[in-house]
C-alpha positions in Angstrom: 6.8 -17.9 -26.5 3.9 -19.1 -25.4 0.2 -17.1 -25.6 0.8 -16.6 -22.0 4.5 -15.1 -22.5 2.8 -13.1 -25.5 0.0 -12.0 -22.4 2.7 -10.9 -20.3 4.7 -9.0 -22.6 1.5 -7.1 -23.7 1.1 -5.8 -20.0 1.8 -2.5 -19.0 2.5 -0.8 -15.6 0.6 2.3 -15.8 -1.0 4.1 -14.2 2.0 3.7 -12.0 5.3 4.4 -12.6 6.6 3.5 -15.5 10.0 2.6 -16.2 12.7 0.5 -18.6 14.1 -0.9 -15.8 10.7 -1.8 -14.4 8.1 -4.8 -15.7 4.5 -5.3 -15.3 5.6 -9.0 -14.2 8.2 -11.1 -13.2 9.0 -14.9 -13.5 7.2 -15.3 -10.2 3.6 -14.8 -12.0 4.4 -17.6 -14.5 5.7 -19.5 -11.6 3.1 -19.6 -9.3 0.5 -20.5 -12.2 2.2 -23.2 -13.3 2.3 -24.6 -9.9 -0.9 -23.9 -9.1 -2.6 -26.9 -10.8 -1.8 -29.6 -13.8 -2.0 -27.8 -17.2 -5.4 -27.3 -18.5 -6.9 -28.1 -14.7 -7.3 -24.4 -13.5 -10.4 -24.2 -11.6 -13.6 -22.3 -12.3 -13.1 -20.0 -9.2 -10.0 -18.6 -8.6 -8.7 -16.1 -5.5 -5.5 -14.0 -6.5 -3.9 -11.7 -3.8 -1.2 -9.4 -4.6 -1.3 -8.5 -8.3 0.7 -6.3 -8.8 -0.1 -5.2 -12.4 -2.7 -8.2 -14.0 -0.3 -10.8 -14.6 -1.7 -13.3 -12.2 -5.4 -12.4 -12.9 -5.3 -12.1 -16.4 -3.1 -15.1 -16.3 -5.6 -17.2 -14.4 -7.8 -16.5 -17.1 -5.9 -17.5 -19.5 -5.4 -20.7 -18.0 -8.8 -21.4 -17.8 -10.2 -19.9 -14.7 -13.9 -18.6 -15.2 -13.8 -15.9 -12.6 -11.1 -14.5 -10.5 -11.6 -12.9 -7.3 -8.9 -10.4 -6.9 -7.4 -8.5 -3.8 -4.9 -5.7 -5.1 -4.0 -3.2 -2.3 -3.0 -0.5 -4.0 -5.5 1.4 -5.8 -2.8 2.2 -8.3 -2.4 -1.7 -8.9 -6.6 -2.1 -9.1 -6.4 0.4 -12.3 -3.6 -0.9 -13.8 -5.2 -4.0 -13.8 -8.6 -2.6 -14.9 -6.3 -0.9 -17.8 -4.6 -4.3 -19.1 -8.1 -6.1 -18.9 -9.6 -3.3 -20.6 -7.3 -3.6 -23.4 -7.7 -7.5 -23.7 -11.6 -7.1 -23.5 -11.6 -9.3 -20.1 -13.7 -8.4 -17.6 -14.1 -12.0 -15.6 -13.3 -10.6 -12.2 -14.5 -8.8 -9.2 -12.3 -6.5 -6.9 -13.0 -7.2 -3.1 -11.5 -5.8 0.1 -9.2 -8.5 2.2 -12.2 -9.7 4.1 -14.3 -12.8 4.3 -15.9 -12.8 0.8 -12.5 -12.4 -1.0 -11.8 -16.1 0.0 -15.1 -17.8 1.0 -15.4 -21.1 -0.4 -12.2 -20.6 -2.4 -10.5 -23.9 -3.5 -7.4 -22.4 -5.2 -6.0 -18.8 -3.9 -2.4 -17.6 -5.8 -0.7 -14.9 -3.6 2.2 -13.1 -4.8 4.4 -13.1 -1.7 4.1 -9.5 0.3 7.7 -8.1 1.7 6.0 -8.0 4.9 5.6 -10.9 6.9 2.7 -9.1 9.3 1.2 -8.8 5.8 1.5 -12.6 4.6 0.7 -13.5 8.4 -2.9 -11.6 8.2 -3.5 -12.9 4.6 -2.8 -16.3 5.9 -5.1 -16.3 8.6 -7.6 -14.7 6.3 -7.4 -18.0 4.1 -7.2 -20.5 6.3 -10.1 -19.5 8.4 -12.5 -18.8 5.6 -11.7 -20.7 2.6 -12.8 -24.4 1.8 -11.0 -26.9 4.3 -9.5 -28.5 0.9 -7.8 -24.9 -0.3 -4.6 -24.8 -1.9 -2.5 -21.7 -1.3 0.1 -20.5 -3.8 2.5 -18.4 -2.9 5.4 -17.1 -5.0 8.2 -14.5 -4.9 11.2 -13.6 -6.2 14.2 -16.1 -3.9 16.4 -12.9 -2.9 12.9 -11.5 -1.3 12.0 -15.2 0.9 12.9 -16.5 3.6 12.5 -19.4 6.0 10.2 -17.2 8.2 7.8 -17.4 5.8 7.7 -21.3 5.9 7.0 -20.6 9.5 4.4 -18.1 9.4 2.2 -19.9 7.2 2.9 -22.8 9.2 0.4 -21.2 12.2 -2.2 -21.2 9.7 -1.6 -24.5 7.8 -0.7 -27.9 9.0 1.0 -28.5 5.4 4.0 -26.2 4.0 6.6 -26.9 1.6 8.8 -25.1 -0.9 8.9 -26.3 -4.9 11.9 -26.2 -6.5 13.2 -22.6 -7.9 12.7 -21.2 -11.4 14.7 -18.4 -13.1 15.4 -17.6 -9.6 11.6 -17.3 -8.0 10.2 -19.7 -5.9 6.9 -21.0 -4.8 5.4 -21.8 -1.6 2.3 -24.5 -0.9 0.1 -24.6 1.8 -2.9 -26.9 2.6 -4.8 -27.9 5.4 -6.2 -24.9 7.3 -5.8 -24.9 10.9 -8.9 -22.1 11.3 -6.9 -19.4 13.5 -9.2 -16.8 13.3 -8.3 -13.3 12.7 -5.7 -11.8 14.8 -5.7 -8.3 13.0 -5.5 -5.3 13.2 -3.0 -5.0 16.1 -2.0 -2.0 18.4 0.3 -0.2 20.3 0.7 2.9 22.5 3.4 5.7 21.8 4.1 8.9 23.3 4.6 12.0 21.0 5.3 15.1 21.2 4.4 14.3 24.9 1.2 13.2 23.7 0.0 9.5 23.7 -0.7 8.2 20.7 -2.6 5.1 19.8 -0.9 3.3 16.7 -3.4 0.3 15.1 -2.6 -1.4 12.2 -3.1 -4.1 9.4 -0.5 -6.3 8.5 0.3 -4.7 4.9 0.2 -1.2 6.9 4.0 0.0 6.4 5.8 0.2 9.7 3.3 -1.7 11.4 2.4 -0.3 15.2 5.5 1.0 15.2 6.4 4.8 14.4 8.8 4.7 11.5 11.7 7.1 11.7 11.1 9.4 9.4 8.0 10.3 10.8 9.3 10.4 14.2 11.8 13.5 13.0 9.3 15.2 11.2 6.7 15.1 14.1 9.3 16.2 16.2 8.9 19.7 14.6 5.0 19.6 15.1 4.8 22.4 17.0 6.7 25.0 14.7 4.3 23.7 11.7 1.9 26.6 10.8 -1.8 27.0 11.4 -3.6 24.9 9.1 -6.0 27.6 9.0 -4.4 30.1 6.5 -7.4 32.7 6.1 -11.4 32.3 6.3 -11.6 31.6 2.7 -8.9 28.9 2.6 -10.3 25.9 4.5 -9.0 22.9 2.8 -10.8 20.5 0.1 -14.1 19.5 1.5 -13.5 21.6 4.5 -10.7 20.2 5.5 -7.9 21.9 7.4 -4.6 19.7 6.4 -3.9 16.7 4.2 -2.0 13.7 5.4 -0.6 12.6 2.2 0.8 8.9 1.8 -0.7 8.5 5.9 0.5 5.2 6.4 -1.3 4.4 9.7 -2.3 7.8 10.0 0.2 8.8 12.7 1.0 12.4 11.4 -2.7 13.5 10.5 -3.6 11.6 13.8 -0.9 13.8 15.7 -1.7 16.8 14.4 -5.4 16.7 15.2 -4.8 15.9 18.4 -1.9 18.8 19.0 -4.8 21.0 17.6 -8.3 20.7 18.9 -10.8 21.4 16.2 -8.2 21.0 13.1 -9.7 18.6 10.5 -7.9 16.1 8.7 -7.8 14.7 5.0 -5.9 11.7 4.8 -5.2 9.9 1.8 -2.9 6.8 0.8 -3.0 3.9 -2.0 -3.1 0.7 0.2 -6.0 0.0 1.1 -4.1 -1.5 4.5 -3.0 1.7 5.0 -6.4 3.6 4.5 -7.8 0.9 7.2 -5.1 1.7 9.6 -5.5 5.0 9.5 -9.5 5.1 10.5 -8.4 2.7 13.4 -5.7 4.8 14.7 -8.1 8.0 14.2 -11.0 5.6 16.1 -8.6 4.5 18.8 -7.5 8.1 19.8 -10.8 9.6 19.9 -10.5 12.1 16.6 -12.2 10.1 14.0 -14.7 12.5 13.5 -11.7 15.5 12.0 -9.4 12.9 10.7 -11.2 11.0 7.0 -9.2 8.8 5.4 -9.3 7.7 1.7 -8.3 5.3 -0.5 -6.3 7.5 -3.3 -3.8 8.0 -6.0 -2.2 11.1 -4.3 -4.7 14.1 -4.1 -6.8 12.2 -6.5 -10.4 14.4 -6.4 -8.6 17.2 -4.3 -8.9 20.6 -5.9 -6.1 22.7 -7.3 -4.5 25.3 -4.9 -6.8 24.4 -2.0 -5.1 22.9 1.0 -3.5 25.4 3.2 -1.1 22.5 4.8 0.0 19.1 3.6 2.6 16.8 5.5 4.4 14.2 3.2 6.8 11.1 4.6 7.3 9.8 1.0 8.3 6.1 0.5 11.4 5.8 -1.5 10.5 2.1 -3.0 8.6 0.7 -5.5 8.1 -2.8 -4.5 11.6 -4.4 -3.7 13.3 -1.9 -6.0 15.0 1.5 -4.4 13.2 4.2 -6.7 12.4 7.6 -6.2 9.0 7.8 -8.7 6.4 7.4 -6.5 7.9 10.2 -4.0 8.2 12.3 -7.0 4.0 11.9 -8.2 3.4 12.5 -4.5 5.7 15.9 -4.1 4.1 16.9 -7.7 0.5 16.3 -6.8 1.3 18.6 -3.0 2.6 21.3 -5.5 -0.5 21.3 -7.5 -3.0 20.8 -4.6 -1.3 23.4 -2.1 -3.2 26.9 -1.5 -1.4 29.8 -2.7 0.7 30.6 0.8 -0.2 26.9 2.1 2.8 24.4 3.4 4.4 21.2 2.4 6.6 19.9 5.3 8.1 16.8 4.0 10.8 14.6 5.7 13.0 12.5 3.1 16.1 10.5 3.4 19.4 12.7 3.3 21.0 11.2 -0.4 18.0 11.8 -2.0 17.6 14.6 -4.2 14.2 16.0 -3.8 15.3 19.3 -3.2 14.8 21.0 -6.8 11.4 19.5 -6.9 10.1 21.3 -4.2 11.8 24.3 -5.4 9.9 23.7 -8.1 6.7 24.4 -5.8 7.7 27.5 -4.0 9.9 28.8 -1.2 11.3 25.6 0.3 13.6 26.1 3.6 15.8 23.2 5.5 13.6 22.8 9.1 16.5 20.6 9.8 19.0 17.6 8.7 20.9 15.0 10.5 22.8 11.6 9.3 19.8 10.1 7.6 16.9 12.5 6.9 16.3 15.9 5.8 12.9 18.0 6.9 12.1 21.1 4.5 9.3 23.0 4.5 7.8 24.7 1.1 5.9 27.7 0.6 3.6 27.8 -2.3 4.0 30.9 -4.1 
């Protein structure tokens, strides 16, 4: 076992979902580092994008980088990196938003390939617009999640793109020669929701992009049936909010509620920086930015116990590329903690998933609707 292998083996996913079937690193992390530069030639300043739990950032520092600028879309991933770095006594990295400050002047960018082509497009545009003319982008992932579309997409922002040989079911794409394309994100699209015009604005990394996913559409069909968010004069929710859009994505649920009920104030939270930025932009585009406030958080961080009159939830059922209910289970439990007595959690979930027992632990749950794909439930806190 090499020193780097030992480093990777020491990493934990915490506070992310931990499970024997899930790791804090995979073979693509090692391949990205190996393909970045010749052994022992890691430059002093390295940019890392998409690090999941610290393997790329800490691996680059282990391999000779003096400092790493890192962007992790998920606040949970940021905390996992911080925890792993703390255990190693490592502090030579700084977190950056996905903007020019992350890549300005960079000559080496290491990227864990995202599943979304839109997210890859936004990252490629950013690097090719603001990094050094001699920048090398080394983007890797598991072969089963890669496609030729990724090569073509990178080719829109870089003059040279080629794939390396695969190793341990992983592969790397190397992109050089930035075309200076400029930035075309975020993007927007007009929809009709419950008879109301609603503009969705999305960054590349936001789930469903400028579309409204089927789960959200299913829940929004019951917008009129949701209770008045104000359950009493003393129960106005966290920080004066009347409702919470938990795991907000592009903010469709919270913005639609605010449009349908003038005066209602919504707190939108999501672990994803791209989702929060998209929610803010969606609220602004629909004229409710003063009543829909978005925060990046792991679940309902900083929301007091028993304080939220109404929570809307369309939970994810993937962890990365793996189908796993761990995140949804955590979100449902957190919603139960934060619900005010008499408050309700309105949730949409895939019909084949067994969330009903989790919801029943919170309070009285009724099935609002069910079809071949989705169940909508309303759970009232006892």
